[in-house]
N, C-alpha and C positions, 0 to 999 in steps of 0.2 A: 454602399457597402455591403456587398453578401455577408450574412453574418456567419455562415457554414459553408465551406468548402470541402469537395468531396471528389475523392479521385482512385484510381486503382492503385493497390500498394505491390500487388506481388499475386503468385498463384500457390496454392498451398499443393502438398505431393498429389492429393487425391484431383487437383484440378479446380477445386474451389476458389474462387477470388477470393481477396481479402483487399477492403477498402481502408482507405486514410480520411479521416473527417477531421476539420480543423477548423474551432470554434474563436469569432473575433469579436472582440467590443469596441467603441468608437475612438478610445484611446490609444491602440495601437496591440493591445495585449493579445496574443491569441496562443490555442492548447490544441494540440494535435492527438488524437488518438485512431490506435487500428482496431479492427473487429478480430483480429486475434491475437486472446489474450487479453484484451479491453486494455492493451498497452496504451500509456498516457510518451507519448514519443517524444515531444519538443512539450516544452511551455516557455514562450518568448513574451519579457517584459517591455512595456514600452519605453521609448526614449528616443535620443540621439544615435543610440547603435545598437543593434540586434543585441541581446541578452540571452541566450537560451540555457533557463536554468536547470533540465532534468538530464541528466542521463539516459542515454537510449542508442538505439543502432541505426544506420542507414539503409538499410534494405530488409527484406522478409527473412531471408534465408540468413538474417544471423540472427535473427531473434528464435528462427527456428534451430538452428544449431545450440545459441545459448541454454535453450530449454534443456538439451540432452547431455549438458556438461553433467559431472560430476555431483556438483555445488553451483546449481545453477544462480545466475545473478539476481533473477526477477526483476529486470527493470522497466520498473513505471507497471504491472501489472496490477492486475485484482485476485488478491489472493482469497481462495477457498476449497471446497466446502470447511475446511475450516485452519486459519492461520496460527503459526507456530506448529511445536509441536507436541506429539501425543506419544508419551512413553509408550514402549512396545507396539504402538498402532493398536493399542486394545479402550474398551471403554466399555461400560455397564450400563445399560438403560431396560426399565421395564423388566426386570428379571431376564434377561439374556446378556452377556457377552458379546461385543461384535469384533472380528477383528480387521483391520483396516489395512491397506497396503502399507509396505514398510520401505519408502525412498530415502531414508537417511539412516545410512548403519542400520540398528535396530528397530528406528524409532520410525512413525509418519508424520510428515513435513510437509506442511503449507498446501495439503489437502491432496497430496498423494501421486499418483502416474497422471491420471485422468484430470486432474483438475483443472479449476477456472483458467489459470494462464496458459492452459494448453488447447482451450476451447476455441473455436470459432463461434463467434458471438455475432447473434442478428443487429442491423443497429436501424432504428428511425429517426432521421434529421429532422428536426422541425426547422423550414429552411425561412422561416418568419423571423427567428431569433436563435442567438447560439445555445443552442440546446440540444442534447444528442442523449437518447436511449439506446443502451443495449439489452438483449434479453438473452437468455439462457434456459436450458432444461436438462438436468442434470439425472438423467435414470436411477430410478430404485437399484442401490447394489452395488452403484459407483464407487470403486475403491473401499468397496465394504461397507458405504453407508445407505442406512435402511431413511424409504422413502425418495419418491420421484421429487424433487426441488425447482420449482418454476419462481425463475429472477429475473430482475430488472434493476440496469443498473443507469442511472440518470446523473449526467454532468450538465452544469450551466455556468455560463459566465456573466457575469454583471458588468456594468459598467461602471462601478464602483472597484475593479480588479478582484473581484471576487470569485471564485472558483468553488463552486456546490458540487458535492456529491452525495446522491441517495441510491441506496441500494436496500431493496425487499426482496424477501423470499418468502412461499408458502411450501407445506409438503405434505404428502399425501398419508405420511405416517409420523410418528412423534422420531424425532432424531433431533443431531448436535449442529451448530453450526457457528460460527466465529469468520466473519471475512473482514480483510483490511484490503488498503491499498498500498503498493508497494514501490513508491516515486522514491527515487534517488535526489534530492534539492541541492543545489549551490548555488547560490545566492551572487556568486561572481562568475558564471556563468559554469559549464560542464567540464571548460577546459582547465579548469583551476582545482584547488585544493579548498576543504572547507576548515582548514586547521585555523586558521584566526577569524570564525565565523562564530558567533554567541547563541549558544543551544541554551533555552533555559524551558523552565520545568514548573507547570503547578501543581506538585506532587509533593509528598514531604517521604515516601519508601519506595523500593524497590523488591521485587520478587526474588529471593535466593536463588540460585541454581545448582545443577551438579555440575560435573565437569563435562557431561554430555550434553549440558544447555536444558537440562527438564527442571522446571522449578520443584524443590522441596516440596513446598508447603509453609517456609517462613517468610517473615517481610521483615528488611533492613531497612534502619533511618537511614535518611544522605542529608537533610535540609529542614529546619526549623525553620527557613523564611523561603516559602516558594515563589518562583519567577522572580526573584532579588538579587538571586546568583547566579552566574554562567557555572553550566555543568561538571562538577570538579575531574580535574584529569585521571585522575585515579580509576572512575569508571569512562572519561572519554576515550581511553586509548585502549583500542578494543571494543568500543561500543556493542553491545547486544542484550541489551535489559529490556523489563518490560516495570515501567514504573505503574504505580497507583494514582489515578487519577482523586483531586480533592474534589467532594459533592459539590461544594457551593463554588468551583471554578467556573468562568464564565470563559477565558480563554486557557485553554490547555498546554499550550506549548508555544514553543517562538523560534526564529532563527534572525536572528542579525546580523549583515555586512556592515560593519565600519567603514569599512575602504568606499563604500560608494554607496551606501546611506538605505539599502535596499532592508525590507523585514518583511519578515512572511508571519502571521500568525495562526493559531489550527484551532476551531474550535468543535466540538465533537459531541454526540450522548454517548458515546464507549468510555469506559470503565476503567481503561488501561492506555497507556502511549507504548509501544516498543518500538525504541530509539536501534537502531541500527547504522553501523557509519563504512560499511563495507571491509571490515576486516579479513573477511575470507574471500574474496572479490579472484578469480583465477589470475593468475601473473600474466601480465602481456596481452591484457586484454583492451581490445580495440572498440572507439565505440564510432560514435557519428564522427565524421570528418579526420577520420584516422587516428582520433584521440586515443592515449594508452592510457586506460581510466585504472587507478592505484587504489589503496587502501582509501584513504580519506578524498579522492572525489564527489562526495556526497555523502547526504545523510541522510535516512527516512524516518517519518514519523507516520510509524503506524499505529493509527488508532483502532481500538480494537477489543475483544474479551482476553482473560489469563490465558496462556499458552497451558496446555495439559489442564484445563478447566474442568471436563469430564470424571477426572481421578483424583480431583478435591472439594470436599463436600464444603468446605468453607468458602471457598471461590464461586465469584457470582456467578449464575448458573448460565450454559449456554446450549438448555434444553428449547428446541423449537417443538410446540405441540402440535398435532395434527390439524391443519386448516386456520395456528395462528400467522400471525404476521411479524418475521424478523425484520428490524429497520439496524441499518447505520449511517449518520447523518451528520458528515465534515464539510466543515468550511475553510477552505486556506485563502486568506486575507493579503493581500499584497500592497505594499506601501511604501513609499519612496522618502524617506525621514528628511531629505536634504531639500527636499522639493515643497516639505509640509511649512 
């Protein structure tokens, strides 16, 4: 079995070729990525029936068109340079005020207009094992960010059904950074709903936010028993919240589908998990296989720093100093509890 399959996926408007890369393990699990936006296009769990558990599109034109929408769905891409919102698109660093692009009303969202999600990444496939490395250089001044940022994003798939993500970046100047993966998961398959799937978190607080989804700087308590209770309905409906991860947490979050036994656990070195349940997806959005996606088609577990951290001194620092290395390491582990 070839652990990586490479195919042409389409051409960019300027003629550059976009490729797809499918990682496979010995159990029959496979994960497909494309070089545009480093999107994860599919994640198929092993079993008698093919179960594709992430939202996505069938062709490149749909991905390109989706990123031009007023509220892009960001189906499965890498988000950066800064995930989440930055209030008014401004921040202060080294006695200087920086103005970023405003692509979400009066605010900066998910890296702005020329974000990682719209970049064409180069790829290095390790043909002897299911391991893939994307690389990208974000020029100094892109969307207003200081410093040229050199990035690498590595995905690997183990025979234990672990999907590992390792992102690293270095900058030529002091800058800010906060990346995350924006995969929409559904353990019943991308054509179902996550309504009956159990969401759990190893966290006791989440960030209070304004009506424009900007953190106020306050924290709200929601549970005294991390990972023992399903996410309460008052948060689940319209879920778009940043949860503060417990410092001693080995597993930050999990998603379980009681109907088929599949469970996904999430481990990360990031201080927060931003959960988003697709409540603002454009209506009548057609995804893979012509499926009409809706508000509960999938749930994102975005492992990251806090949104708007540059403007809140008591939030974890998001500053990347010149020639230092930023890292985001996240592992998604899939187990079918019915077969354990």
